N, C-alpha and C positions, 0 to 999 in steps of 0.2 A: 574436411578437417576433423580430427578425432575429438570427441567431447572432453576426454581427460586432458588433452593438450590445451584446449580452450580454457577449461576450468583452472588449470595450473597457471596459465598466463594471466587470467583475470584475478586470481588470488595474488599473484605477484604484483599486479597493478595496484590493488588495494593496499598491500603491504608497503609499496613504494610511496603511495600517497599519504600514508599515516604520518610521514615525516613533516610535511609542510603543505597540507591541503585542507581547505574547509569551504563548504558551500551549502547554502540553504536554498532549496528550489521554491520559487514563488509561483503565483498563478501564471497560466499561459499568457494572459493579456499583459502581465508585467514583463515576462520574458520577451514577448514581441516588441515591446517598447524599448527595452534595453538593447536588444539586438539591432534595432533600427538605427542606433547611434553610430554603428560602424559595421563594415562589411566582413572584415576578417579579424581573427584573433591577434592580439598583440604578441610579439615574439616572446616565447617562453611562458606565456600565461596559461597555466593549467586550468584556472577558473574559467577563462574564456572558452577553452576547448571542451572541458569535461563538466562545466556547469552551465554556461550559456549556449553551448552547442554551436559555436562559431567555427567556420572553416579555418584551416591554417595551412601555411606553406610547408612543404617538406623541409625538415631540418630546423623548424622553428621551435620544436619541443626538445626537452631532454631526451637524449638517445635511448635511455633505458625505458622511459615512458612510451615513446613512439614505437620502440621495438616490441614492447609487451602488447600494445594495442594491435599492432600488425600480426603478432603471433596468435592473438585471440580472434583474428578475423573481424576486429571491431573498427576497421577503417574502411571508408569508401571514397573513391575519387569524386570530386565535384569540380565545377568550373573554376573555383578559386583555390583549388589545391586538394586537401583531404578534409574529411569530416569524421569525427568519432560517432559510432552508432550507439554508444552508451553514454550515460551521465553518471556522476558520482555525487551523492549528497550525504551530509552528516546529520544524523538524527539522534539526539540524546547521547552524543559522543561516539556513535558508531557510524562507520561508512557503509553506504548501500549503493550498489549498482542498480541502474534502471535505464529505461529507454531514452534515447536522445530526443530533443525537441526538433520538429513537431511530432507529437504522438498520434499520428494519423493511422498507423497500421492497426488492423483488427487485433493483432496479438501484442500490441504495445504494452510495456510494463510501466505502469504509472506510479509516480511518487510526487507528492506536492503538499500544499498546505493542510489537506485533510490528514495526511500521514503524520504530520507534526501534532495536530490536535488529538488524533487517535493515540499516539505514543504518550502524550501528556495525560490523557484520560486513564491509560493503563498505569502510568506512574503513580497517579493519585490513588487508584483503587487497589493496587496490588502491593505485595510485600508481606512480611510476617512469616508464617510457617511454610516450609517447603511443600510442594505438591508432587503427586506422582506423574500425572499425564496432562498434557496441554496440546490443544489443536488450534491452529490459526486457519480459519476458513476463508477462501478467496485470498490467499496469502500475498499475492503479487510479489513484490520484491522481498517479502519476509519481515517487514518492519515490526508488525504486531507480534509475530512468533518470537523473534529474536529479543525484542525488548521485554516481553512477558517472561521468557525463559530466564533472562538475567534477574528479573525481579522476584521470581518464585523458586529459582533453583530446581525447575522441573526435571524429573528423571527421564521422561520421555516427551519428545517434541515432534508433533506432526505438522507439516506445512501442506495445505491442500489448495489446489487451484486447477481450473479447467485448462489453463494456458501453459503449455509445455515450456515456452520461452520464459515465462515468469518463474516456473519452478527451477529452470536452469540457473537463472540469476540468483534466486533465493537460496539455492544450494551453496553458491559461492559466498553470498553474503553471510549465511549462517556459519559456514566454515571459518570465514575470516573473524567472526565474533566468538570463535571457539564454542559454538553451539552445535551439538550433534543432533541433526534433524532427519526425520524420515519424510520423504516426499511422496505425495499421493496425487496423481493426476485424476481429478474427479470434479464434477459440478457440485457445489455445495458440500454436503456431508455424505453424499451417496457412496456407499461402499466402506465408509469409516465405521469401525466397530464402536459400540458404546463403552461405558465405563470410564468416562473422561472426568477429570477433576476441574478442568478449566477449558473453556472455549472462548476465543477472541475473534472478533470479526469486524471488518470495515467494508461492508458490501457496496457495490455500485448503487447510486441512488438518483441518478439524473433520468428524467422522463424523456423517452424518444431521442436519445443521443446517437443511436446507431453504432456505438462503439462498446465492445464487450466489457472493457474495464470501467465504464462509467454508466451504462444503461441499466437502470434498476427495474424496468418493466412496469406496466400498468399506467394508469392515467397520471399519477404523480411520482412515479419512480420508486414506489415503496414495496413492490412485490417481492423482490429478492430479499430485502431486509426482513420481511415478515416470514418468508419461506425458510431462510437460514435460521432464524430465531426458533421457529417451530421445530425444525429438524434437531437443533441443538438441545432443546428441552428433553427430547427423547434419548439423547446420547450421554447426558450427564449422570454422574454418580449422585446419590443422595448427599446433599450439602454442596454439590458442585455448582459452579457459576458460569454463566455466559456474560461476557463483557462485549457489548455491541455499540459501536460508534457508527452513526449514519446521519444523513440529512433528512429532515422532515418538512414537508410542505405544510404551511399554516394557512388554512382557508377560513376566512371570516373569524379569525381569532381561535380556531379550533385545530388542535394537533390530531389529525385523523390517524396517523401511524401509532401514536401513543395509545389511543383508544383501542385500536385493533390488537396491539401487542398485549395490552392489559387483559383483554378478553381471552386471548390464547393462553397467557400465563395462568390465569385463574382457572381455566378449564383443565389444566394439567397439574394443578396443585403446586404451582411455582410462585415464589414471591418476586416482586418487581420494584426496583427503585429506578427513577428516571429523572433526568434533568437536562435543561438546555445548557450547552457548553459555549455557544455563540449564537446570539439571536438572529443574525442576518449574514448569511454567506451566499456567494454566487448570485448576487442580485441581478446580474446580467441575464440570467436564465428567464427572468420574469417577462422578458419581451417575447419569448417563444409562445406559440399557440397553445402548447400543452399546459402552460402555467397562467392562463388568463384569469383564473379564479383565485390564484395564489397571491397572498399579500407579502409573504417573506418565506425564506427557506432557513430553518434553524439547524445548527449542528447539535445533535443530541447524543447523550450517553445513557445507555440502559444496562442495568445489572439485574439479570434474572437468576434466581437461586432455586434449585430443585429441592423441595421440602420432603418429598416422600416418593 
């Protein structure tokens, strides 16, 4: 199936959903609990199909919606009928396509509670004068880039990700939001030229998850967060900012990621403001062997400013 046809159908799907669709994607554990209450989607329920990822019987959906999903190659047969391979969630008033539950595939495109915290962090920090250039690193479904572009009226928007499927969905999501974006398939900021006014990032931060969209590397999952931040410091214009949302493992009351980021920023002549946005997220991870020394995982927001 040709990419342009798929993109046209997915954009049509989002346009059709704008009329009467709303969904907030919760934690996977919450999704599993809700899904366990019933086997199949209720007739006509778009939220069951495109939110909770429940299977549905042929003809149970609006003909237009089912036709657009089929034309996009976003339906697969299952024992109980059909299942959509995409989900649609609304973040700060915008609809975003992402992967259906369960997100087990290596190239799954994840959107969940972290995406909402990330978007709110951006909303609080951004605004005011328009900027020239913006880059969303590890863009995934494009939530950070699209939200930041709206808040800053950026003239140029780059969405970077190592995952081609993510960029495919991010392109559709950006177009639906009337955001003209350039797509760059790359790990981190490799190959992205400097001279950026704003970089936003929500890196993977889970230790030893085995999945590209969540594994942050290293003993506590902070390797990618620090690596992307360090790369970003070298790409910013003077006065430019990096807005980084991530999770930080707190060990014996100490935020090891904050200390490492502070040292990197100081060595490069950058300023840093840093705060906890949520003191305790993904507590279930603490049962894993990689987290035996960790007392909690905090959602944190860092603002790095290049001074010279």
